[in-house]
C-alpha positions in Angstrom: 23.1 12.0 -27.2 20.3 10.2 -25.3 17.5 12.1 -23.6 16.8 11.2 -20.0 13.0 11.2 -20.1 12.6 10.6 -16.4 14.6 13.7 -15.6 12.8 15.8 -18.3 9.3 14.7 -17.2 10.0 15.6 -13.6 11.6 18.9 -14.4 9.6 22.1 -13.5 11.7 24.0 -16.1 10.5 21.5 -18.8 6.8 21.9 -17.9 7.2 25.7 -17.7 8.6 25.6 -21.2 5.8 23.4 -22.5 3.1 25.7 -20.9 4.8 28.8 -22.4 5.0 27.2 -25.8 1.3 26.0 -25.8 0.1 29.4 -24.4 1.8 31.3 -27.2 0.4 28.9 -29.8 -3.1 29.4 -28.4 -2.6 33.2 -28.4 -1.4 33.1 -32.0 -4.7 31.4 -33.0 -6.8 34.0 -31.1 -8.1 31.4 -28.6 -10.1 32.9 -25.8 -8.4 33.7 -22.5 -10.7 31.4 -20.6 -9.8 28.5 -22.9 -6.1 29.3 -22.5 -6.5 29.3 -18.7 -8.2 25.9 -18.9 -5.5 24.4 -21.1 -2.7 25.8 -18.8 -4.5 24.3 -15.8 -4.8 20.9 -17.5 -1.1 20.8 -18.5 -0.1 21.9 -15.0 -2.3 19.2 -13.4 -1.0 16.5 -15.8 2.6 17.6 -15.2 2.2 17.2 -11.4 0.7 13.8 -11.9 3.5 12.6 -14.2 6.2 13.9 -11.9 4.6 12.3 -8.9 4.3 8.9 -10.6 7.8 8.9 -11.9 9.2 10.2 -8.6 7.4 7.5 -6.6 8.6 4.9 -9.0 12.1 6.0 -8.6 11.8 6.0 -4.8 10.2 2.5 -4.8 13.0 1.2 -7.1 15.7 2.6 -4.8 14.0 1.1 -1.7 13.8 -2.4 -3.4 17.4 -2.2 -4.4 18.5 -1.1 -0.9 16.5 -3.9 0.7 18.1 -6.4 -1.7 21.6 -5.2 -0.9 20.9 -5.4 2.8 19.4 -8.9 2.4 22.3 -10.2 0.3 24.9 -8.8 2.6 23.5 -10.7 5.6 23.9 -14.1 3.9 26.5 -16.5 5.1 28.7 -17.8 2.2 27.1 -20.9 0.8 23.7 -20.1 2.3 20.8 -19.7 -0.1 18.7 -16.6 0.4 15.3 -16.8 2.1 12.3 -15.7 0.0 11.2 -12.1 0.6 8.2 -11.7 2.9 4.8 -11.3 1.3 2.8 -8.1 1.9 
């Protein structure tokens, strides 16, 4: 069974589980409440960043694929494709 890391890293449930696990480990080692709050805040911020980056990558990939399909379907048989426009 393969793990779909894109799906895991964009899952709120996954990050809630990570935060819960780390919080309990910190409590177990008698870490101060302030430090625990800082660690939870850091993990939350990192998870938002990771989910955003992966999500935007997926959106960009879907857009490129869609544009390629539209471009290839507009070709006349035997015609070579024109190069994509430069941004």
